N, C-alpha and C positions, 0 to 999 in steps of 0.2 A: 504494500500500500504506500503510495507516495505521500510526502508531506503536504503537497498542495491539495490533496483530496480530503485532508482532515480539517474539519471546520473548528475554529477556535470557540471555546465556550463563551456564552454571553456573560457580560460583566457590567457593573454599574458605570455610569459616566465617569471618565477619568479626567484629571486636571490636564489642561492644555499644555503643550510644550512651552517651557519658560516660566510657568506659574510655580509659585513656591509650594513644594510638596511637604518638606520637613523644615520646621523652624525650631531651632534650639535657642532657648532664652535663659541666660544666666544660670545654666545648669550646674548643680553641685551633686556629686555622688560621694558620700562619705560612708565608711564602714566602721562600725563601733568595735572597739577593742575592750575585752572584758577579762578580768583576772579570775582564773578558776571557773570561767563561764558565768560569773554572777556580777561582780562589782565593776563598774565602768572605770576604765583607765585612760581612755583617749579615743581619737578618731584617726582613721587613715583618709587623708584628703586626696582621694584618687582622681576625681574630676572637680575642678574648683573654678566656678564662674566662667563657663564656656558658652559662647553665643555664635551662631551662624545660621544662614538659610541655605537650603539645598533646593534647586529648581528641578522641575520635571525634565528629564532627558539629560541632566548634567552629571558629570563624574567629578568627584573631588577626592583628593588623597590626603590622609591624615598621617603625618610622618613623625617619627621620634624614636629615641632609643628605648630599649626594654625597660619597663617599669614607669614609663611616663604617663600612663593612664589611657592609652589608646584602646586597649581591649575593654577596660571598664566602661569607657564611653560607648563603644560599639555594643556592648551587652545591654546598655540602657536603652538603645534604640529597639532592641528586641524584647524589652521588658523582662530580661533575665535579672537585671538590677533595677531597683526602684529609685527615682530621683529623691535626693534628700531635700533639695530646694531647687527652684526654677522650674521651667516647663520644657517639654518636648511636644510640639504640636504637629500632628500628622493630618494634613488637609484641614487645618484649623482646629482639630480636636486634641485636647490634652490627653496623651496616651495613658497617663497615670490614673485616669478616671475609668478606664475600660475594664470591664469584668465580663465573665461568662461568654456568651455568644459573640459579643462585640469584640472582646479580646481575641477570641479564636479567629474571627474574621480579619482583624488587624494583622495578626501573625501570618495569615495565609497570603497577605499582600506583600510580605517581605521575604526575599530569598537570602539564605545565609550560606556562604562558601567558607568552610573551615580551613584552618591553616594546614592541618595534618590529615591528608586523605587516608593514610594508613590507620589512623585511630578514629576517623569520622565514619567509616563504613563498618556496619556489623559483619563480622567474618562468617557468621552462620546463615546469612541471607544471600540469595542470588541477586544479580543486578535488577532483574524484573521485580523481585519482592522489595528491594530497597526503594525503587522508584514508585512502587505501588502503595507503600505505607502511607505517605502523606495524603494521597488521594482517598484512601479508606478513612483516615482520621478526619478528613474534611468532608466526609459524607458523600463521596462520589460512589454511588451504589452500582451503577451499570458497569459490568465487567468489560464490555466492548468499549465503552468510553475510556475506561482506565487504560486498556492496552493501546488505544489510539493515542492517548496523551503520552504514554511511555515511549511509543515509537517516535512520535514527533520530537520529544525532548532528546532522545538519543540521536536522531538525525541532525538536530541543531548543533549538538556538541561533537558531531562527526564520529560517533561510535557506530561505525558501519563496516560491513553489513550488520544490521540490527540483530538478526537471528543468531549471529555468531557470538553475541555478547549477552543475550537475555538470560541465559541459564548458567553463566559463569559466576564464580565466587570472587570476592575481592583479591584473594591471594593469587588468583590466576591472571591478574591484570598487572600491567606496568604501573609505575607511579603516575605517569601522565594520564593513562587511561583511568586510573582510580579517581584522579582529580576531575576528569571529565564526567564521571558518574556523580561526583559531589555537585558539580555545576548543574548537571541535568536535574538532580533532585531539587536544587535551589530554584530552578526555572519551572518545575512541573506544575505549579499552581498559578502560573502567569503573573508573577509579582510586578509591582510598579517600582519597587526599591530593592536593590541588591546590595548586601553588605558583605564585602570580601575581606576576611581577616588574614593578612599575609598569605594570599592564596598560592604563591609560587616559592615560598621560602624553603619548603621541604623537597623541591623538585630539582632535577639536574639542570645545569645552566642551559643546556641545549633545548630544554622543554619550556623554560620559563617564558620566553618571548612568545612562543606559540600559544600558550595558555592565556597570556595577557591579550593577544590579538583576538583570540576567541571571545573573551569577555567583552572586548571592545565591539566586536561584530554583533554580539547579542544585545549590547546596550543600544546600538544604532538601530537595529532591526525592530526592537520592542520599545524604543523610546524610554529606556530604563533610566532611573536615577541610580547612581552608584556611589557608595562610600568605600573607598579602597584604603585599607589599613596596612601600613608598611613601615619598616625601618630603613629601607633601601631607596635612596633618592635616585639611583641609577635606573629604576624601573618605572618611575612615575611619568616619564616622558612618553611612554607607550599608552598611558591609560588615565589621563585626567585633564580637566580644564583648569582647575584651581588646586592649590596646595595649601594646607594648613599645617604649620609646624607646632608640635606639642612638646612641652617640657614641664615636668613636675606638676602635672594636672592642669596646666594652662596652655591655651593657644597663644604663642608668642609672635607669630608672623603669619599673614594671609596674603596671597597674591595669585595672579594667573601664573600658569606653569612656566612660560618662557621668561616672564618678568622676574620671577623668584630665582630661577636657575641662573639667569644672566646678571641679576642685580640683588644678591642676598643682602639683607640689612642687619638682622639680628646676629650677634656674635655666635649664638648657638646654631643658627642656620648655616653660618660659615663653617662651623666645626663639622656639621653633618656632611657638607659638601666636600670638605677636606678628607673625611674618612670614607667616603663612598668609593666603590671600586672603579667607577667611571665618572670622574668629575666632569660636569657639563655646565660650566659657567665661563662667560667671556673674561671675567676678571679673576680666574683661578689663581693667577700668580700672586695676588695680594691676600689670599685667604690665609687665616692664621692657623697655627698648629692646633691639633686636637687638644682641648683644654685638659688640665690635670684633674685628678680626683674623680669622685663618683657623684651621681645625682643625689640631691638631698633627700633626707627622710621625709616621707609624706605624712608621717605621724607628727613630726615637729618641723614643718617647713620653715626656712629662714625668713626673716623679715625683709621687706622690700622686694626687689626683683629676685626670684628664686634661682636665677643663674649667677648671681653676683659672686658667690664663693669660688666659682671656677673661671670667672671672666677677667681677662687681662686688661679690659678697658673700663673696669668698674670705677665709678665716681664716688669717692668717699663722702659719707654724709648724705648721699642721695640714693644711690642704688641699693645701699644696705639698710635703708630706713623707710623708704617710701616705695610702694608698689607702682610701677609705671602704668599710665593709662594707655589706650590704643591710639597711636598717632597715624594719620593717613599721610604718608610721605608723598605718594603719587596716587592718582585716582585708582581705587581698587587695591592698592598695596598698603596694608596696615601692619604696624609693628608695635610691640610693647617693649620699648627700650628708651631710657632717658637720653641716649645719645642723639635722638631725633626730636627733642623737645622743641627746638627752634627751627 
């Protein structure tokens, strides 16, 4: 059966391309620490006052080193974490208010591509069963409709011939093929938003660009909004319109992809570009060395700018005492750094 002969399921009216799909407003996600499971001893400030809008059909990349809060932010969009403060609006609705059937419907509109395909796929299920599971959970009772959706999803991620893969188990597939199954599962309910959490970090270098181009193709064909989580700036050029740089729970720089790669402003962004395997900035010769030390504790974050203990350009009495606001240095290029106060 050809993909063209399979009709797509009916769906409610979608936001038009360019309209705001997801609006994150002063979001905080803190995790309580307890001694012996009872007495409160503090908070982990995993996500701290994060704001941005994501438009329909747009792809953004959220980059930062391990422990910066990227995954905690991503899990909040899936409501695996609940906001401590602030709001996440999906089509204008605060997702923290969703319950029951409304919550189930919301989750069916978001596809999730996990980092590790080897751990994301149940080893005791065939590919057919893996892809059928979300359809059954979401009430698709017709067996013929389920197999049509499965075939269409497998065609879209180029797991072809489809019949050669339907009855295989994950251990019988290569890493790239396993990640294609993960992507097919994310697309099986025809989502409007795709959240990809480091989707190529566990794959061979030869497969990474291929998977990113596949995700880009799906984004364009389905007018998907995409949030791409990564620590590797060398991959974002394949797959995003805007980049948000995250450090210690905060977004410290936001810009369009070419603007940020060619003209990084925040010292931390410069450090990320220095450390990437494929520096891609016109001014790479002036980038500073990778800063010493480790990211700060999110239980006791430093006062002022959270990057100041590692920053060679720190302004004494300002960077270490006052948190910088967001300065718009150029239209659409925003940075939280006191160096750009004037």
